[in-house]
C-alpha positions as CSV (number, residue, x, y, z in Angstrom):
1,M,107.5,-91.5,-4.9
2,S,104.0,-92.8,-5.1
3,V,101.0,-90.5,-5.9
4,L,99.5,-91.2,-2.4
5,A,102.8,-90.4,-0.5
6,R,103.2,-87.2,-2.6
7,S,99.6,-86.2,-1.9
8,V,99.9,-86.7,1.8
9,G,103.3,-84.8,1.9
10,N,101.8,-81.9,-0.1
11,A,98.8,-81.7,2.3
12,F,101.3,-80.9,5.2
13,R,103.7,-78.8,3.1
14,N,102.5,-75.6,4.9
15,K,101.4,-76.7,8.3
16,V,99.9,-73.3,9.4
17,R,97.7,-73.2,6.2
18,T,96.8,-76.8,6.7
19,A,95.6,-76.2,10.3
20,A,93.6,-73.2,9.1
21,V,92.0,-75.1,6.3
22,V,91.2,-78.1,8.6
23,A,89.6,-75.7,11.1
24,V,87.4,-74.0,8.6
25,L,86.4,-77.3,7.0
26,A,85.7,-78.8,10.5
27,V,83.2,-76.0,11.2
28,A,81.4,-76.4,7.9
29,I,81.4,-80.2,8.0
30,G,80.4,-80.3,11.7
31,L,77.4,-78.0,10.9
32,A,76.4,-80.2,7.9
33,L,76.6,-83.4,10.0
34,A,74.7,-81.9,12.9
35,M,71.9,-80.8,10.6
36,L,71.9,-84.3,9.0
37,V,71.6,-85.9,12.5
38,A,68.8,-83.5,13.4
39,N,67.0,-84.3,10.2
40,Q,67.3,-88.0,10.8
41,A,66.1,-87.6,14.4
42,V,63.1,-85.6,13.4
43,G,62.2,-88.1,10.7
44,A,62.3,-90.9,13.2
45,K,60.1,-89.0,15.6
46,V,57.5,-88.4,12.9
47,Q,57.4,-92.2,12.4
48,E,57.1,-92.7,16.1
49,L,54.3,-90.3,16.4
50,N,52.4,-92.0,13.6
51,A,53.1,-95.4,15.0
52,S,52.1,-94.5,18.6
53,V,49.1,-92.2,18.2
54,G,48.7,-91.6,14.5
55,T,46.2,-94.5,14.3
56,V,44.2,-93.4,17.3
57,L,40.7,-92.0,17.1
58,T,38.7,-90.5,20.0
59,V,35.0,-91.0,20.5
60,N,33.1,-88.6,22.7
61,P,29.4,-88.2,23.3
62,A,27.7,-86.0,20.6
63,G,27.5,-82.6,22.1
64,G,29.9,-83.3,24.9
65,Q,31.8,-80.1,25.6
66,G,33.4,-80.2,29.0
67,F,31.4,-78.2,31.6
68,E,29.3,-76.6,28.9
69,G,28.3,-79.7,26.8
70,G,25.3,-82.0,26.9
71,G,24.0,-85.0,25.2
72,E,23.9,-88.7,26.2
73,P,26.8,-90.6,27.7
74,L,28.6,-93.4,25.8
75,T,27.8,-97.0,26.9
76,A,29.5,-100.4,26.9
77,D,27.2,-101.5,24.1
78,Q,28.6,-98.7,21.9
79,A,32.1,-99.8,22.8
80,A,31.2,-103.3,21.5
81,T,29.7,-101.8,18.3
82,A,32.9,-99.8,17.8
83,A,35.1,-102.9,18.3
84,A,33.2,-104.7,15.5
85,V,33.9,-102.0,12.9
86,P,36.4,-103.2,10.2
87,N,40.0,-102.2,10.7
88,V,39.5,-101.4,14.4
89,S,42.1,-103.3,16.4
90,S,41.2,-102.2,19.9
91,V,38.7,-100.0,21.8
92,V,39.5,-98.7,25.3
93,G,36.8,-97.1,27.3
94,T,37.5,-94.3,29.8
95,S,35.6,-92.7,32.7
96,S,36.8,-89.3,33.8
97,L,36.3,-88.1,37.4
98,R,37.3,-84.9,39.2
99,L,38.6,-85.2,42.8
100,R,38.6,-82.5,45.5
101,N,40.7,-82.6,48.7
102,A,38.3,-83.9,51.4
103,A,39.6,-81.5,54.1
104,E,39.2,-78.5,51.7
105,V,35.6,-79.5,50.8
106,A,34.7,-79.9,54.5
107,A,36.2,-76.5,55.3
108,Q,34.3,-74.9,52.5
109,A,31.1,-76.6,53.5
110,A,31.5,-75.3,57.1
111,T,31.9,-71.7,55.8
112,G,29.1,-72.0,53.2
113,A,31.5,-71.7,50.3
114,Q,30.9,-73.5,47.1
115,A,32.9,-76.6,46.1
116,G,34.8,-74.7,43.5
117,P,35.0,-75.1,39.8
118,G,35.0,-78.5,38.4
119,G,33.6,-79.8,41.7
120,G,32.7,-83.0,40.2
121,Q,31.6,-81.6,36.9
122,G,32.3,-83.3,33.6
123,G,35.6,-84.1,31.9
124,P,36.1,-84.3,28.2
125,G,33.0,-85.4,26.5
126,G,31.1,-85.5,29.8
127,A,32.1,-87.2,33.0
128,S,30.9,-87.9,36.5
129,A,28.6,-85.1,37.8
130,T,29.2,-86.4,41.4
131,T,31.5,-84.5,43.7
132,L,34.2,-86.9,44.7
133,T,36.6,-86.3,47.6
134,T,40.1,-87.6,48.2
135,S,42.8,-87.5,50.8
136,L,45.2,-86.4,48.1
137,T,46.3,-82.8,47.7
138,A,46.8,-81.5,44.2
139,A,50.4,-81.3,43.1
140,I,49.8,-78.0,41.3
141,D,49.2,-74.7,43.1
142,A,46.3,-72.6,41.8
143,G,48.5,-69.6,41.3
144,T,47.4,-66.5,39.3
145,L,45.9,-68.5,36.5
146,G,44.0,-71.0,38.6
147,N,42.5,-68.3,40.9
148,R,41.6,-66.2,37.9
149,N,39.8,-69.0,36.3
150,Q,38.0,-69.7,39.5
151,A,37.0,-66.1,40.1
152,A,33.5,-66.7,38.8
153,N,32.9,-69.1,41.7
154,G,33.2,-66.5,44.5
155,T,30.7,-66.8,47.3
156,T,28.4,-64.3,48.9
157,G,28.8,-64.0,52.6
158,A,26.4,-62.9,55.4
159,T,27.4,-59.3,54.9
160,G,26.3,-59.4,51.2
161,T,29.9,-59.0,50.0
162,T,31.6,-61.4,47.6
163,T,34.6,-63.3,49.0
164,Q,36.9,-65.5,47.1
165,P,38.1,-68.5,49.1
166,V,41.5,-70.0,48.4
167,R,41.1,-73.3,46.6
168,S,43.5,-75.9,45.3
169,L,43.0,-77.3,41.8
170,P,41.1,-80.5,41.3
171,I,42.9,-83.8,40.5
172,T,42.0,-85.7,37.4
173,A,41.1,-89.3,38.0
174,T,40.6,-91.5,34.9
175,G,39.2,-95.1,34.8
176,I,40.8,-96.9,31.9
177,G,40.2,-100.3,30.3
178,A,43.8,-100.8,29.3
179,E,47.3,-99.5,30.3
180,V,47.1,-96.4,28.1
181,D,46.8,-92.7,28.7
182,S,44.1,-90.4,27.4
183,T,45.9,-90.1,24.0
184,G,46.2,-93.9,23.5
185,K,49.9,-94.0,24.3
186,A,51.1,-96.7,26.6
187,L,51.5,-95.4,30.2
188,V,55.2,-94.9,31.2
189,I,55.4,-96.6,34.6
190,T,58.5,-95.6,36.4
191,E,58.1,-97.5,39.6
192,G,55.9,-100.4,40.7
193,A,53.6,-102.2,38.2
194,G,50.4,-101.7,36.4
195,L,46.9,-102.5,37.6
196,G,46.7,-106.0,36.1
197,D,43.2,-106.7,34.9
198,Y,41.9,-103.3,33.8
199,T,38.4,-104.7,33.1
200,A,37.8,-105.6,36.8
201,E,37.1,-103.5,39.8
202,S,40.2,-103.0,41.9
203,S,41.5,-101.1,44.9
204,S,44.8,-100.4,43.3
205,A,45.7,-97.2,41.5
206,L,48.5,-95.5,39.5
207,L,49.7,-92.0,40.6
208,G,51.6,-89.4,38.6
209,T,55.1,-88.8,39.9
210,T,54.5,-85.2,41.0
211,L,51.2,-86.1,42.7
212,A,52.9,-88.9,44.6
213,E,55.8,-86.6,45.6
214,K,53.4,-83.9,46.8
215,N,51.6,-86.3,49.1
216,S,54.7,-88.2,50.2
217,L,53.4,-91.5,48.7
218,T,55.4,-94.4,47.3
219,V,54.5,-97.8,45.8
220,G,52.5,-99.6,48.5
221,S,51.2,-96.4,50.2
222,T,47.5,-95.9,50.6
223,F,45.0,-93.0,50.0
224,T,41.3,-92.6,49.9
225,I,38.7,-91.6,47.3
226,N,35.2,-91.1,48.7
227,D,36.4,-92.9,51.9
228,Q,37.4,-95.9,49.9
229,T,41.1,-97.0,50.4
230,Y,43.3,-97.4,47.4
231,T,46.8,-98.7,47.3
232,V,49.5,-97.2,45.0
233,A,50.5,-100.0,42.6
234,G,52.8,-97.9,40.5
235,L,53.9,-94.4,39.6
236,F,53.8,-93.1,36.0
237,D,55.4,-90.1,34.2
238,A,53.3,-88.3,31.7
239,G,56.1,-85.9,30.9
240,T,54.4,-82.8,32.2
241,T,53.5,-81.4,35.6
242,F,49.8,-81.2,34.7
243,G,49.8,-84.7,33.3
244,N,51.4,-86.1,36.5
245,N,48.7,-84.4,38.7
246,A,46.5,-87.4,37.9
247,V,45.3,-90.8,39.1
248,Y,44.5,-93.9,37.0
249,V,42.2,-96.6,38.2
250,T,40.5,-99.5,36.4
251,L,37.4,-98.6,34.4
252,P,35.0,-100.5,36.6
253,S,36.4,-98.8,39.7
254,A,35.8,-95.4,38.3
255,Q,32.3,-96.3,37.2
256,A,31.6,-97.6,40.7
257,L,33.0,-94.4,42.3
258,A,30.7,-92.3,40.1
259,G,27.8,-94.6,40.6
260,L,27.4,-94.9,36.8
261,P,28.0,-98.5,35.8
262,G,28.3,-99.1,32.1
263,E,28.8,-95.4,31.2
264,L,31.9,-94.1,29.4
265,S,33.3,-90.6,29.2
266,S,35.1,-91.4,26.0
267,M,36.5,-94.2,23.9
268,I,40.1,-94.5,22.5
269,V,39.9,-96.5,19.3
270,T,43.0,-97.8,17.6
271,V,43.0,-98.6,13.9
272,D,45.2,-101.3,12.5
273,S,47.1,-99.1,10.1
274,L,47.6,-95.4,9.2
275,E,46.1,-96.0,5.7
276,N,42.8,-97.2,7.2
277,V,42.3,-94.3,9.6
278,E,40.0,-92.2,7.4
279,S,37.8,-95.2,6.3
280,A,37.6,-96.5,9.9
281,K,36.7,-93.0,11.2
282,A,33.8,-92.8,8.7
283,A,32.6,-96.3,9.5
284,L,32.7,-95.6,13.2
285,Q,30.7,-92.5,12.8
286,A,28.1,-94.3,10.7
287,A,27.9,-97.2,13.2
288,L,27.6,-95.1,16.3
289,G,25.4,-92.4,14.8
290,T,26.1,-88.7,14.5
291,D,23.5,-87.9,17.1
292,R,25.1,-90.1,19.7
293,A,28.9,-89.8,19.2
294,D,31.6,-87.6,17.8
295,V,34.5,-89.4,16.2
296,T,37.7,-87.3,15.9
297,Q,41.3,-87.7,14.9
298,G,43.5,-85.6,17.1
299,Q,44.4,-82.3,15.4
300,N,47.0,-82.2,18.1
301,L,48.9,-84.9,16.3
302,E,48.5,-83.2,12.9
303,T,49.8,-80.0,14.4
304,A,52.8,-81.8,16.0
305,V,53.7,-83.7,12.8
306,S,53.3,-80.5,10.7
307,S,55.7,-78.7,13.1
308,L,58.2,-81.5,13.0
309,G,57.9,-81.6,9.2
310,S,58.9,-77.9,9.1
311,V,61.9,-78.7,11.3
312,K,62.8,-81.6,9.1
313,N,62.7,-79.4,6.0
314,I,64.7,-76.6,7.7
315,S,67.4,-79.1,8.9
316,F,67.7,-80.6,5.4
317,I,68.0,-77.2,3.7
318,A,70.7,-76.3,6.3
319,F,72.5,-79.5,5.7
320,V,72.6,-78.9,1.9
321,A,73.7,-75.3,2.5
322,A,76.5,-76.4,4.9
323,L,77.5,-79.1,2.5
324,G,77.6,-76.7,-0.4
325,T,79.7,-74.3,1.8
326,A,82.2,-77.1,2.5
327,G,82.4,-77.9,-1.2
328,L,82.9,-74.2,-2.1
329,I,85.7,-74.0,0.5
330,I,87.4,-77.1,-0.9
331,L,87.0,-75.7,-4.5
332,L,88.6,-72.3,-3.6
333,I,91.4,-74.0,-1.7
334,M,92.2,-76.3,-4.5
335,V,92.1,-73.5,-7.1
336,M,94.7,-71.7,-5.0
337,L,96.8,-74.8,-4.6
338,V,96.6,-75.6,-8.3
339,R,97.6,-72.1,-9.3
340,E,100.6,-72.3,-6.9
341,R,101.7,-75.5,-8.5
342,R,101.3,-74.7,-12.2
343,R,105.1,-75.3,-12.6
344,E,104.9,-78.6,-10.8
345,I,102.0,-79.7,-13.1
346,G,104.0,-78.6,-16.2
347,V,106.9,-80.7,-15.1
348,L,104.7,-83.7,-14.5
349,K,103.1,-83.2,-17.9
350,A,106.6,-82.8,-19.5
351,I,107.8,-86.2,-18.1
352,G,104.7,-87.9,-19.4
353,A,102.3,-87.9,-16.4
354,P,98.8,-88.5,-17.6
355,N,96.0,-86.1,-16.7
356,R,94.3,-88.7,-14.4
357,T,97.5,-89.0,-12.4
358,I,97.7,-85.3,-11.9
359,G,94.0,-85.1,-11.0
360,L,94.3,-88.0,-8.6
361,Q,97.2,-86.3,-6.8
362,F,95.1,-83.2,-6.0
363,V,92.0,-85.2,-5.2
364,L,94.0,-87.3,-2.7
365,E,95.5,-84.1,-1.2
366,A,92.0,-82.7,-0.8
367,L,90.7,-85.9,0.7
368,V,93.4,-85.8,3.3
369,L,92.4,-82.3,4.3
370,V,88.7,-83.3,4.3
371,A,89.4,-86.5,6.3
372,M,91.0,-84.4,9.1
373,G,88.2,-81.8,8.9
374,S,85.6,-84.6,9.0
375,A,87.2,-86.2,12.1
376,V,87.0,-82.8,14.0
377,G,83.6,-82.1,12.4
378,A,82.1,-85.4,13.6
379,A,83.2,-84.6,17.1
380,I,81.5,-81.2,16.8
381,A,78.4,-82.7,15.4
382,S,78.2,-85.3,18.3
383,F,78.1,-82.4,20.8
384,A,76.1,-79.9,18.8
385,S,73.4,-81.9,17.1
386,G,71.2,-82.3,20.2
387,G,71.3,-78.6,21.0
388,I,70.6,-77.6,17.3
389,A,67.7,-80.0,17.1
390,S,66.3,-78.8,20.4
391,A,66.6,-75.1,19.3
392,L,64.9,-75.8,16.0
393,I,62.1,-77.7,17.6
394,S,61.7,-75.2,20.4
395,S,61.4,-72.4,17.9
396,N,58.9,-74.2,15.8
397,S,56.8,-75.6,18.7
398,T,56.6,-72.0,20.2
399,T,55.1,-70.8,16.9
400,T,52.8,-73.8,16.7
401,T,51.7,-73.3,20.3
402,A,50.9,-69.7,19.7
403,A,48.8,-70.6,16.6
404,A,47.0,-73.3,18.5
405,T,46.3,-71.0,21.4
406,A,44.8,-68.4,19.0
407,G,42.6,-71.1,17.4
408,R,41.4,-72.2,20.8
409,A,40.6,-68.6,21.8
410,A,38.5,-68.3,18.6
411,G,36.5,-71.3,19.7
412,G,35.3,-69.8,22.9
413,A,36.5,-68.6,26.3
414,G,38.6,-71.3,27.7
415,F,37.5,-74.1,25.4
416,P,39.1,-75.3,22.2
417,A,37.0,-75.0,19.1
418,G,35.0,-78.2,18.6
419,G,36.6,-79.9,21.5
420,A,36.3,-80.4,25.2
421,G,38.0,-78.2,27.7
422,F,38.4,-77.1,31.3
423,P,39.5,-73.9,33.0
424,N,43.1,-74.0,34.2
425,G,44.0,-76.0,31.0
426,A,42.6,-79.2,32.4
427,G,40.9,-80.0,29.1
428,F,44.2,-80.8,27.6
429,P,45.9,-84.1,28.4
430,S,49.2,-82.5,28.9
431,G,48.1,-79.1,29.9
432,G,48.8,-77.4,26.6
433,P,47.2,-76.8,23.2
434,L,49.1,-79.6,21.6
435,G,47.9,-82.1,24.2
436,G,49.7,-85.4,24.4
437,A,51.4,-84.7,21.1
438,S,53.2,-81.8,22.7
439,Q,55.1,-84.2,25.0
440,L,56.1,-86.3,22.0
441,L,57.1,-83.3,20.0
442,T,59.5,-81.9,22.6
443,S,61.1,-85.3,23.3
444,V,63.1,-85.6,20.1
445,T,66.5,-87.0,20.8
446,A,69.3,-86.4,18.3
447,S,72.0,-88.9,18.6
448,A,75.0,-89.0,16.2
449,S,74.7,-92.6,15.1
450,P,77.6,-94.1,13.1
451,G,75.4,-94.7,10.1
452,V,74.2,-91.1,9.8
453,I,77.7,-89.7,10.4
454,A,79.1,-92.1,7.7
455,A,76.5,-91.0,5.2
456,G,77.2,-87.4,5.9
457,I,81.0,-87.9,5.5
458,A,80.5,-89.8,2.3
459,A,78.5,-86.8,0.9
460,V,81.3,-84.5,2.0
461,F,83.9,-86.7,0.3
462,G,81.9,-86.7,-2.9
463,V,81.8,-82.9,-2.9
464,A,85.5,-82.8,-2.1
465,I,86.4,-85.0,-5.1
466,I,84.4,-82.7,-7.4
467,G,85.9,-79.6,-5.9
468,A,89.5,-80.9,-6.3
469,L,89.1,-82.5,-9.7
470,V,87.7,-79.5,-11.5
471,P,90.6,-77.1,-11.1
472,A,93.2,-79.8,-11.4
473,L,91.9,-81.2,-14.6
474,L,91.4,-77.7,-16.1
475,T,95.0,-76.9,-15.4
476,A,96.3,-80.3,-16.5
477,R,94.8,-79.8,-19.9
478,I,97.2,-76.9,-20.6
479,R,100.3,-77.8,-22.6
480,P,103.5,-78.1,-20.5
481,I,105.4,-75.5,-22.6
482,E,102.7,-72.9,-21.9
483,V,102.9,-73.6,-18.2
484,L,106.7,-73.4,-18.1
485,R,106.9,-70.3,-20.3
486,G,104.5,-68.6,-17.9
487,E,106.7,-69.4,-15.0
């Protein structure tokens, strides 16, 4: 009988034990493979983050600080200056506006109430100071947080008492010079098309999916801003409820609505490579002047990458631990099998079987068990890897969010330290302390690709070979007469 046939037969000699061994190995191997898949997915997401927004710098007016800031607005000439800086591949100007529902504004005017917070006040870095009205209704209810943040805007009635009108939240409208969002990422258009020439005034607009649903609008529908009719050219999905409560128009259209031609709220500057970001940042600051512009690289991205890096390290450590556990299981099983078959080994030695043949027999037997365990483990990993990756990321992002929130609170009431901000969370592109990076962070998809599974199984087989060889060779070195006498 060949060594291979004898090994396969030995693997199924005790079917109950074989089933138990395969089940235990499947759990250990499945966990190891799931952690490896999660590790690979997080590594790919870090690369995606760096590729998509890692080379993006934001330029705001020096001193621009949301409602509280000051300074001078950015201009088209400064955008041209930024574009001429070495290693800068593109510059996209933005103009931020705040829209209020026209019916609500009219009702408040009739009762003598104020327009409400953000009634046209500036966006990040400073935006239009003109109250703009729209036929749209915000997709987000004010709720407890919104009304709490608006409490300072209560009005004094004829009786001398302070009343608090019910107000909806404002809608963010952004004029952009290219098809990107406020973090520099390409807009994800789910229906319809883009705005075509983003450098020309247009009556077309892009609406967030939740805003369009709230107002029962589809591609081709119309709405108004300051009594000007706009047609919905497409719908986009920013990934969050807050991000989808927004409108995008072309940059010249936003500037015309605000009555501020040539002015920019901010600039999104893309550098040609990650290695040149720091030098380009310094060159931009020097070219624009520290008294006219603030050049920043999103700490949101650094926070997200740091959090993902922690997840990547945890998943790798867990993979090694699970792999080591599988190896220990194999070692203990093979020690038990070798001790049970000392007489068989003695007989094989007595008839002249070399040590390598004896070692190969036990290695093949271990590999048969591992192969069955790997098949079941791969199935487990394919189902569990996504949930494990999500759980790890959710746990880490919760901790990161808490830390970022604490840092924001230290910077001032309602405003992030050193950055622009709005009440109600409007200062953040995606309504959270991680901004646009938060959306990318939570969108990690762990898929059990054949290459990753094959690499994991190869590692498991390597550990199995070592675990099987060690006890087999140690026993095979004993002289046959000693083995047979002991029996």
